[in-house]
C-alpha positions in Angstrom: -0.1 0.0 0.0 3.0 2.4 0.3 3.2 2.7 -3.4 -0.5 4.1 -3.6 0.3 6.3 -0.5 3.4 7.7 -2.3 1.5 8.2 -5.5 -1.3 10.2 -3.7 1.3 12.3 -2.0 2.9 12.9 -5.5 -0.5 14.0 -6.9 -1.0 16.4 -3.8 2.4 17.9 -4.3 1.8 18.4 -8.1 -1.6 20.0 -7.4 -0.2 22.1 -4.6 2.5 23.6 -7.0 0.1 24.1 -9.9 -2.2 26.0 -7.6 0.7 28.0 -6.3 1.8 28.9 -9.8 -1.7 29.9 -10.8 -1.9 32.0 -7.6 1.3 33.9 -8.8 -0.2 34.2 -12.4 -3.4 35.8 -11.1 -1.4 38.2 -9.0 0.7 39.3 -11.9 -2.4 39.6 -14.1 -4.0 41.9 -11.4 -0.8 44.0 -11.3 -0.5 44.2 -15.0 -4.2 45.3 -15.4 -3.5 48.3 -13.3 -1.0 49.9 -15.7 -3.0 49.6 -18.9 -0.7 47.4 -20.8 -0.5 47.0 -24.6 -3.1 44.3 -25.5 -0.9 42.9 -28.3 2.1 42.2 -26.0 2.5 38.3 -25.9 2.9 38.3 -22.1 -0.4 40.2 -21.7 -2.1 38.0 -24.1 -0.9 34.9 -22.2 -2.0 36.3 -18.8 -5.4 37.1 -20.2 -5.9 33.7 -22.0 -5.0 32.1 -18.8 -6.9 34.0 -16.2 -9.9 35.5 -18.2 -11.9 32.2 -18.5 -11.7 31.6 -14.7 -12.6 35.3 -14.0 -15.4 35.0 -16.4 -16.7 31.9 -14.7 -16.6 33.7 -11.3 -18.4 36.7 -12.6 -21.2 34.6 -13.9 -21.6 32.5 -10.9 -21.1 35.0 -8.2 -22.9 38.3 -8.7 -21.1 40.0 -5.8 -17.9 39.7 -7.7 -18.8 42.9 -9.5 -19.4 45.8 -7.3 -20.0 48.9 -9.5 -16.8 49.3 -11.6 -14.8 47.3 -9.1 -14.0 43.6 -10.3 -13.5 41.3 -7.3 -13.3 38.1 -9.3 -9.5 37.9 -8.9 -9.9 38.1 -5.1 -12.6 35.3 -5.2 -10.2 33.2 -7.4 -7.3 33.7 -4.9 -9.6 32.7 -2.0 -10.7 29.6 -3.9 -7.2 28.7 -4.5 -6.4 29.0 -0.9 -9.4 26.8 0.0 -8.3 24.2 -2.4 -4.9 24.1 -1.0 -6.1 23.9 2.5 -8.8 21.3 2.0 -8.1 19.2 -1.1 -4.3 19.2 -1.0 -3.9 18.6 2.8 -6.6 15.9 2.6 -4.6 14.1 -0.1 -1.4 14.5 1.9 -3.1 13.0 5.0 -4.6 10.2 3.0 -1.2 9.4 1.4 0.3 9.3 4.8 -2.2 7.0 6.1 -1.7 4.5 3.2 2.1 4.4 3.9 
């Protein structure tokens, strides 16, 4: 059973790192949006293509994400990432430890 436990811990580690990386991408996208960047810049296009589908999903599902002209969807996404890391990743780590 230790092989299954190690595999679950590996999945938890990969998921944790992917969530951490997406957290950084969201923060950079928010910072870049404050300076009115060139929309044809490849970095800006990448950031928008990676974050805008998630932000759009949050805007459609949670009406409180838009307060007047203020878009709170990045904040909601960051909170969701933290919840996933605290609940899902930690649970996978604990399950992997029990199976070892």
